[in-house]
C-alpha positions as CSV (number, residue, x, y, z in Angstrom):
1,M,-0.4,8.8,-17.2
2,N,-2.0,12.1,-16.1
3,K,-1.1,15.3,-14.4
4,I,-3.0,16.1,-11.2
5,D,-5.4,18.5,-13.0
6,K,-6.1,15.9,-15.7
7,L,-7.4,13.0,-13.6
8,N,-10.4,11.2,-15.0
9,F,-13.1,11.8,-12.4
10,D,-16.4,9.9,-12.4
11,N,-18.3,11.1,-9.3
12,T,-21.1,8.6,-9.0
13,Y,-21.9,9.0,-5.2
14,S,-22.7,12.7,-5.6
15,Q,-25.3,11.7,-8.2
16,L,-27.4,10.1,-5.4
17,P,-30.1,12.0,-3.6
18,D,-29.1,15.1,-1.7
19,N,-29.5,13.5,1.8
20,F,-26.7,11.0,1.1
21,Y,-24.1,13.7,1.6
22,Q,-23.3,17.3,2.1
23,E,-21.5,19.3,-0.6
24,V,-18.7,21.0,1.2
25,K,-15.2,22.2,0.3
26,P,-12.1,21.4,2.5
27,T,-11.0,24.1,4.8
28,A,-7.7,25.7,3.7
29,V,-4.5,24.9,5.7
30,K,-1.4,26.9,6.2
31,N,1.6,26.1,3.9
32,P,0.8,22.5,3.0
33,F,3.7,20.3,2.0
34,L,4.1,16.7,0.8
35,A,5.4,14.6,3.7
36,A,5.0,11.3,1.9
37,F,4.0,10.1,-1.5
38,N,3.1,6.6,-2.5
39,Q,3.8,6.0,-6.2
40,D,2.2,2.6,-6.1
41,C,-1.1,4.2,-5.3
42,A,-0.5,7.0,-7.7
43,N,-0.1,4.4,-10.4
44,L,-3.6,3.0,-9.6
45,I,-5.2,6.3,-10.6
46,D,-2.8,6.9,-13.6
47,L,-1.1,9.8,-11.8
48,C,2.3,10.7,-13.2
49,T,5.4,10.0,-11.2
50,S,6.7,13.5,-12.0
51,E,3.7,15.1,-10.2
52,K,5.5,14.5,-6.9
53,E,7.7,17.5,-8.0
54,N,4.8,19.7,-9.0
55,P,5.0,22.8,-6.9
56,K,1.2,22.9,-6.6
57,I,0.8,19.2,-5.7
58,A,0.4,19.8,-2.0
59,E,-2.1,22.6,-2.6
60,Y,-4.3,20.3,-4.7
61,L,-4.0,17.3,-2.4
62,S,-4.6,19.3,0.8
63,G,-7.8,20.6,-0.7
64,N,-6.5,24.2,-0.8
65,L,-7.0,24.1,-4.6
66,G,-9.8,22.2,-6.1
67,I,-8.7,19.4,-8.5
68,P,-10.5,19.9,-11.8
69,G,-13.3,17.4,-12.2
70,S,-13.6,16.6,-8.4
71,N,-16.8,17.3,-6.5
72,P,-16.1,17.3,-2.8
73,I,-18.7,15.8,-0.5
74,A,-19.0,14.7,3.1
75,M,-20.8,11.3,3.3
76,Y,-23.8,10.7,5.6
77,Y,-23.7,7.6,7.8
78,T,-24.4,6.7,11.5
79,G,-23.6,3.5,13.4
80,H,-23.2,1.7,16.7
81,Q,-20.2,2.8,18.7
82,F,-19.1,0.5,21.5
83,G,-22.5,-1.2,21.1
84,V,-24.6,2.0,21.4
85,Y,-26.3,3.6,18.4
86,N,-25.1,7.1,17.6
87,P,-27.2,9.1,15.1
88,N,-24.7,11.9,14.9
89,I,-21.7,10.7,12.9
90,G,-21.0,11.0,9.2
91,D,-17.8,12.4,7.6
92,G,-16.9,14.9,10.4
93,R,-13.2,15.3,9.4
94,A,-13.0,13.7,6.0
95,I,-14.3,14.6,2.6
96,L,-14.7,12.5,-0.5
97,L,-12.9,14.7,-3.0
98,G,-14.1,12.6,-5.9
99,E,-13.9,9.3,-7.7
100,V,-11.1,8.7,-10.2
101,R,-11.6,6.0,-12.9
102,N,-8.3,4.7,-14.4
103,K,-7.6,3.4,-17.9
104,K,-8.6,-0.1,-16.8
105,N,-12.0,1.2,-15.9
106,K,-11.4,0.6,-12.1
107,K,-12.7,3.4,-9.9
108,Y,-11.0,4.7,-6.7
109,D,-12.3,7.2,-4.1
110,L,-9.9,10.0,-3.2
111,H,-10.9,10.6,0.5
112,L,-9.2,13.4,2.3
113,K,-8.9,12.9,6.1
114,G,-8.2,16.0,8.2
115,S,-10.1,18.2,5.7
116,G,-11.9,20.5,8.2
117,R,-15.4,20.8,9.6
118,T,-18.6,19.5,7.9
119,R,-22.1,19.4,9.2
120,F,-21.3,16.0,10.7
121,S,-18.4,17.4,12.8
122,R,-20.4,18.0,16.0
123,Q,-18.1,20.0,18.4
124,F,-14.9,18.8,16.8
125,D,-12.5,20.7,14.6
126,G,-12.4,18.3,11.6
127,R,-8.6,18.2,11.6
128,A,-6.1,15.4,11.8
129,V,-2.6,15.4,13.2
130,M,0.7,14.2,11.8
131,R,0.9,11.3,14.3
132,S,-2.4,9.6,13.2
133,T,-1.8,10.2,9.5
134,I,1.6,8.5,9.7
135,R,0.1,5.5,11.5
136,E,-2.7,5.1,8.9
137,Y,-0.4,5.7,5.9
138,L,2.1,3.0,7.1
139,C,-0.3,0.4,8.4
140,S,-2.8,0.4,5.5
141,E,0.1,-0.2,3.1
142,A,1.6,-2.8,5.3
143,M,-1.7,-4.6,5.6
144,F,-2.0,-4.6,1.8
145,S,1.3,-6.2,1.5
146,L,0.3,-8.9,4.0
147,G,-2.6,-9.7,1.6
148,I,-5.3,-8.3,4.0
149,P,-8.1,-6.3,2.2
150,T,-7.7,-2.6,3.1
151,T,-8.0,1.0,2.1
152,R,-4.8,2.4,0.7
153,A,-2.9,5.6,1.2
154,L,-1.8,7.9,-1.5
155,C,0.0,10.6,0.4
156,I,0.5,12.6,3.6
157,I,0.2,16.3,3.4
158,G,1.7,18.2,6.3
159,N,0.9,21.8,7.2
160,E,1.9,24.5,9.6
161,D,-1.3,24.6,11.5
162,K,-1.4,23.5,15.1
163,V,-4.1,21.0,16.2
164,E,-5.3,20.8,19.8
165,R,-5.6,17.3,21.2
166,E,-4.2,16.2,24.6
167,K,-1.5,18.7,23.6
168,S,-0.8,21.0,20.6
169,E,0.3,18.9,17.7
170,P,1.4,19.5,14.1
171,G,-1.5,19.2,11.6
172,A,-1.6,16.9,8.6
173,S,-4.0,15.3,6.2
174,L,-4.1,12.0,4.3
175,I,-5.5,10.9,1.0
176,R,-7.1,7.5,1.5
177,M,-8.0,5.4,-1.5
178,A,-10.7,2.7,-1.7
179,E,-13.2,1.2,-4.2
180,T,-15.9,2.8,-2.0
181,H,-16.3,4.3,1.4
182,V,-19.8,3.0,2.0
183,R,-20.1,1.5,5.5
184,F,-22.5,-0.7,7.4
185,G,-23.5,2.6,9.1
186,S,-24.4,4.1,5.7
187,F,-27.4,1.7,5.6
188,E,-28.1,2.1,9.3
189,A,-28.5,5.8,8.9
190,F,-31.5,5.4,6.5
191,Y,-32.9,2.5,8.6
192,Y,-33.1,4.6,11.8
193,D,-34.4,7.5,9.8
194,K,-37.2,5.2,8.5
195,D,-36.1,6.2,5.0
196,Y,-36.5,2.8,3.5
197,E,-36.5,3.9,-0.1
198,N,-32.9,5.2,0.3
199,I,-31.9,1.8,1.7
200,K,-32.9,0.3,-1.6
201,I,-31.2,3.1,-3.6
202,L,-28.0,2.6,-1.7
203,A,-28.1,-1.2,-2.0
204,D,-28.6,-0.8,-5.8
205,Y,-25.8,1.7,-6.0
206,V,-23.3,-0.6,-4.1
207,I,-24.3,-3.7,-6.2
208,E,-24.0,-1.7,-9.4
209,N,-20.6,-0.4,-8.6
210,N,-19.0,-3.1,-6.3
211,F,-20.9,-6.4,-6.8
212,I,-21.4,-6.1,-10.5
213,E,-21.5,-9.9,-10.9
214,I,-24.9,-10.1,-9.2
215,K,-26.6,-7.0,-10.4
216,K,-28.8,-8.9,-13.0
217,E,-29.8,-11.7,-10.6
218,D,-33.4,-11.8,-9.4
219,N,-32.3,-12.4,-5.9
220,K,-29.5,-9.8,-5.9
221,Y,-30.2,-8.4,-2.4
222,K,-29.9,-11.9,-0.9
223,L,-26.7,-12.5,-2.8
224,F,-25.5,-9.1,-1.7
225,I,-25.8,-9.7,2.0
226,I,-24.4,-13.3,1.6
227,K,-21.3,-11.9,-0.2
228,V,-20.9,-9.2,2.4
229,A,-21.0,-11.9,5.1
230,E,-18.5,-14.0,3.3
231,R,-16.0,-11.2,2.7
232,T,-16.3,-9.8,6.2
233,A,-15.7,-13.3,7.7
234,E,-12.6,-13.7,5.5
235,L,-11.3,-10.3,6.4
236,I,-11.6,-10.9,10.1
237,A,-10.1,-14.4,9.8
238,K,-7.0,-12.8,8.3
239,W,-6.9,-10.2,11.1
240,Q,-6.8,-13.0,13.6
241,V,-4.2,-15.1,11.7
242,F,-1.8,-12.2,11.4
243,G,-2.5,-10.9,15.0
244,F,-4.0,-7.5,13.8
245,T,-6.3,-5.8,16.3
246,H,-8.4,-3.0,14.9
247,G,-9.2,-1.3,18.2
248,V,-12.5,0.4,17.2
249,M,-14.8,-2.1,15.4
250,N,-17.9,0.2,15.4
251,T,-20.4,-0.4,12.6
252,D,-19.5,2.9,11.0
253,N,-15.9,1.6,10.7
254,M,-17.1,-1.5,8.8
255,S,-16.6,-1.4,5.0
256,I,-19.5,-2.7,2.9
257,T,-16.9,-4.3,0.6
258,S,-14.9,-5.7,3.6
259,L,-11.8,-3.6,3.6
260,T,-9.9,-2.7,6.7
261,L,-11.2,0.8,7.3
262,D,-10.3,3.6,9.7
263,Y,-7.0,3.0,11.3
264,G,-7.0,4.5,14.8
265,P,-5.7,2.7,17.9
266,Y,-4.8,-0.5,16.2
267,G,-2.0,-2.9,17.1
268,F,-0.5,-6.3,16.3
269,V,-0.4,-8.9,19.0
270,E,3.2,-9.3,20.1
271,E,3.6,-11.4,23.3
272,F,0.6,-13.5,22.6
273,K,-2.5,-12.5,24.6
274,Q,-6.0,-13.3,23.7
275,E,-7.3,-10.3,25.6
276,Y,-4.9,-7.9,23.9
277,I,-6.4,-4.3,23.7
278,P,-4.5,-1.7,21.8
279,N,-7.0,1.1,22.5
280,H,-6.6,2.7,25.9
281,S,-10.2,4.0,25.7
282,D,-11.6,0.5,25.5
283,H,-11.9,0.0,29.2
284,F,-14.1,-3.2,29.0
285,G,-12.2,-4.9,26.2
286,R,-15.1,-4.9,23.8
287,Y,-12.7,-4.7,20.8
288,S,-10.0,-7.0,22.1
289,Y,-8.2,-9.4,19.8
290,Q,-10.2,-12.4,20.9
291,N,-13.6,-10.6,20.5
292,Q,-13.1,-9.5,16.9
293,P,-14.8,-12.5,15.3
294,S,-17.9,-12.2,17.5
295,I,-18.0,-8.4,17.0
296,G,-17.9,-9.0,13.3
297,Y,-20.9,-11.2,13.7
298,W,-22.7,-8.6,15.9
299,N,-22.0,-5.9,13.4
300,L,-23.3,-8.0,10.5
301,G,-26.5,-8.5,12.5
302,K,-27.0,-4.7,12.6
303,L,-26.5,-4.6,8.8
304,V,-29.0,-7.4,8.4
305,Q,-31.4,-5.4,10.5
306,A,-30.9,-2.3,8.4
307,L,-31.6,-4.3,5.2
308,Q,-34.8,-5.9,6.4
309,T,-36.9,-4.0,3.9
310,V,-35.0,-5.6,1.0
311,I,-34.2,-9.1,2.3
312,S,-36.3,-11.6,4.2
313,S,-35.6,-12.6,7.8
314,D,-34.6,-16.1,6.5
315,E,-32.1,-14.5,4.2
316,G,-30.7,-12.5,7.1
317,V,-30.3,-15.6,9.2
318,E,-28.6,-17.4,6.3
319,A,-26.1,-14.5,6.0
320,L,-25.3,-14.7,9.7
321,E,-24.8,-18.5,9.5
322,T,-22.7,-18.0,6.4
323,Y,-20.5,-15.6,8.4
324,K,-19.8,-18.2,11.1
325,N,-19.0,-21.0,8.7
326,V,-16.8,-19.0,6.4
327,Y,-15.0,-17.4,9.3
328,F,-14.0,-20.7,11.0
329,N,-13.1,-22.4,7.7
330,S,-11.0,-19.4,6.5
331,Y,-9.3,-19.0,9.9
332,Y,-8.2,-22.6,10.2
333,D,-7.3,-23.0,6.6
334,L,-4.7,-20.2,7.1
335,M,-3.7,-21.5,10.5
336,F,-2.9,-24.9,8.9
337,K,-0.5,-23.2,6.6
338,K,1.1,-21.3,9.5
339,F,1.9,-24.6,11.0
340,G,3.0,-26.2,7.8
341,F,0.1,-28.6,7.6
342,Q,-0.9,-29.2,4.0
343,K,-3.8,-31.5,4.9
344,Q,-6.1,-31.6,7.9
345,V,-6.1,-34.6,10.2
346,E,-8.1,-35.3,13.3
347,K,-7.6,-32.9,16.3
348,D,-5.6,-30.4,14.2
349,R,-7.9,-27.6,15.3
350,K,-7.5,-28.5,19.0
351,F,-3.7,-28.7,18.5
352,I,-3.7,-25.2,17.1
353,D,-5.9,-23.9,19.9
354,N,-3.7,-25.5,22.5
355,T,-0.6,-24.0,20.9
356,L,-2.0,-20.5,21.3
357,E,-2.7,-21.3,25.0
358,I,1.0,-22.2,25.4
359,L,2.1,-19.1,23.6
360,E,0.0,-17.0,26.0
361,K,1.1,-18.9,29.1
362,F,4.8,-18.2,28.4
363,E,4.3,-14.7,26.8
364,I,5.9,-15.8,23.5
365,D,6.0,-13.4,20.6
366,Y,3.4,-14.5,18.2
367,T,5.0,-13.4,14.9
368,V,8.6,-14.3,15.8
369,F,7.5,-17.8,17.0
370,F,5.8,-18.8,13.8
371,R,8.5,-17.3,11.6
372,K,11.1,-19.3,13.4
373,L,8.9,-22.4,13.5
374,S,9.4,-22.9,9.7
375,N,13.1,-23.8,10.4
376,F,12.2,-26.9,12.4
377,K,12.9,-30.3,10.9
378,K,11.1,-33.6,11.2
379,V,14.3,-34.9,12.8
380,K,15.6,-33.0,15.9
381,N,18.6,-30.8,15.3
382,K,20.8,-28.3,17.1
383,A,18.9,-25.4,15.7
384,E,15.8,-26.5,17.6
385,D,17.7,-26.6,20.9
386,Q,19.2,-23.2,20.3
387,Y,15.7,-21.8,19.5
388,L,14.4,-23.3,22.8
389,K,17.1,-21.6,24.7
390,K,16.4,-18.2,23.0
391,L,12.8,-18.5,24.2
392,S,14.1,-18.4,27.7
393,V,11.5,-21.0,28.6
394,T,12.3,-24.4,30.1
395,S,9.1,-26.2,30.7
396,P,7.8,-29.7,30.2
397,D,4.7,-28.1,28.5
398,L,6.9,-26.6,25.8
399,S,9.1,-29.6,25.3
400,E,6.1,-31.9,25.1
401,W,4.6,-29.5,22.5
402,F,7.6,-29.7,20.2
403,E,7.5,-33.5,20.3
404,K,3.9,-33.5,19.4
405,Y,4.5,-31.0,16.6
406,R,7.3,-33.2,15.2
407,E,5.1,-36.3,15.3
408,R,2.4,-34.3,13.5
409,L,4.8,-33.2,10.8
410,K,5.6,-36.8,10.0
411,K,2.1,-37.2,8.7
412,E,2.9,-34.6,6.0
413,T,4.2,-35.5,2.6
414,L,6.0,-32.1,2.2
415,G,9.7,-32.1,2.7
416,D,11.3,-29.7,5.2
417,N,12.2,-27.2,2.5
418,E,8.8,-27.2,0.8
419,R,7.1,-26.9,4.2
420,K,9.3,-23.9,5.1
421,D,8.3,-22.2,1.8
422,L,4.6,-22.8,2.7
423,M,4.9,-21.5,6.2
424,D,7.0,-18.5,5.2
425,S,4.3,-17.5,2.7
426,V,1.8,-16.9,5.6
427,N,4.2,-16.2,8.5
428,P,5.6,-12.7,8.0
429,K,9.0,-11.8,9.2
430,Y,8.0,-8.1,9.5
431,I,4.9,-6.7,11.1
432,L,4.4,-3.0,11.8
433,R,4.8,-3.0,15.5
434,N,3.6,0.2,17.3
435,Y,7.0,1.2,18.5
436,I,8.2,1.3,14.8
437,C,5.4,3.8,14.0
438,E,6.3,5.8,17.1
439,Q,10.0,6.1,16.0
440,V,8.8,7.4,12.6
441,I,6.5,9.8,14.3
442,R,9.3,11.1,16.5
443,E,11.5,11.7,13.5
444,A,8.8,13.6,11.7
445,E,7.6,15.7,14.6
446,D,10.9,16.3,16.5
447,N,13.4,16.5,13.6
448,K,11.2,17.4,10.6
449,N,12.6,14.3,8.9
450,Y,9.9,12.8,6.7
451,D,12.1,10.5,4.7
452,E,11.7,7.8,7.3
453,I,8.0,7.5,6.5
454,D,8.6,6.1,3.0
455,R,11.7,4.2,4.0
456,I,9.6,2.1,6.5
457,R,6.8,1.8,4.0
458,K,9.1,0.3,1.4
459,I,10.5,-2.2,3.9
460,F,7.1,-3.4,4.9
461,K,6.1,-3.9,1.2
462,N,7.9,-7.2,1.5
463,P,6.9,-8.6,4.9
464,F,7.6,-12.2,4.0
465,D,11.1,-11.7,2.6
466,E,14.2,-12.1,4.7
467,Q,15.7,-8.6,4.2
468,P,18.8,-9.2,6.4
469,E,19.8,-5.6,6.1
470,H,16.7,-4.8,8.2
471,E,16.9,-7.6,10.8
472,E,16.5,-5.1,13.6
473,L,12.9,-4.6,12.6
474,A,12.1,-8.3,12.7
475,I,12.7,-9.0,16.3
476,E,10.6,-8.6,19.4
477,S,9.8,-5.0,20.5
478,P,12.1,-3.5,23.2
479,D,10.8,-3.8,26.7
480,W,9.7,-0.1,26.8
481,A,7.4,-0.7,23.8
482,K,5.8,-4.0,24.7
483,D,2.8,-2.5,26.4
484,L,2.1,0.4,24.1
485,V,-1.6,1.4,23.8
486,I,-2.9,4.0,21.6
487,S,-5.4,6.8,22.0
488,C,-8.5,7.3,19.8
489,S,-7.4,10.9,19.5
490,S,-6.3,11.7,16.0
């Protein structure tokens, strides 16, 4: 394991042509301090556990001190924001400090969010606030533990600067880790610039570094877009199954390796609602929960368009069809497990869709419902009656549904205990509800208590476990928190 000043950097992106990025150093912050440190991520880059106590660690990770071997750059990209092309984006408040290669030869970007102004900042200050860094730190790690592809979070660095948003807020920055930060919008930038040679250079770079299994194939660009389509479809299927709603699915927020990227006004569906919108700026519901699969398709179409100089139109159409097929198969395969169905029988998909309609009609908590469902037996029992009472719903619709569900379970060969294990493996007990993040934020901002950040992170490392000592975090949100929406401001 290495000290912070001995990390093994291999800065490949900064070896690309100059118009892929801007070389820029982070803007210094006042009195940085380590507010949270994730040893799990530190291990990925062979960073010593003891470095958490290094008196200079916050200076290095905030960007105040350059880490030896790093080469800070702001990446160039554009993209469609709420369906409209914006040529003026890029890393406006984030800097790729460098790329660290570990002893297993796996490479990770160290991406500093809240690093100050770059030439892509437009009129903005390039800063981040404690509130948004806590939300990204906690949710990216919670998503990883759910098995959803995502960027990771190494640490939060607080500082004594004040950042002006709707009000004056404490400043902070976050080190985000990923295999790459190339986005759909990275390709769009060169397409709209009519810089077609750089599209090929970027495609070759991504294939060489992130799709190595196809780099020697004659039809590697076709295979590339097909694999992006498959992975994107699988990612969004998992979002839907777990109730995660990104909030801002712009093409510049779509990872080329299909990671959940850029945590802003996200949220998990609670009382089930297909039109759930966590982002209070999304006035027309473009990025609602129910729209995410179609937006993924739309965004992929923009990537296909940007790659039209390296793939044929037929290959682009094939990629889009692949997305649709993989999405529906991935989604229902996971939903079968949520219901405890080991095999598919006729009308299962319709039964699943009808179930969601019932959950929405009676405003039933999505996560709690499915977690409790694993306790049901093929033979009616008192626990079922008690659960129905807890739902506070007495309806022929619901009673009829449970009878149909019981009949469907009788077609399964799994016993009740084996079925419960299957269901509990995809039905988390713990999801990171927005009110939990809000409570952590209040502790940090109001009481300067940062211990709660990593306490919550560690609880959500095991979302499928019972953890009876944390039962209060596994129940429905309190009434005051059920309609929380989040600002894009960060």
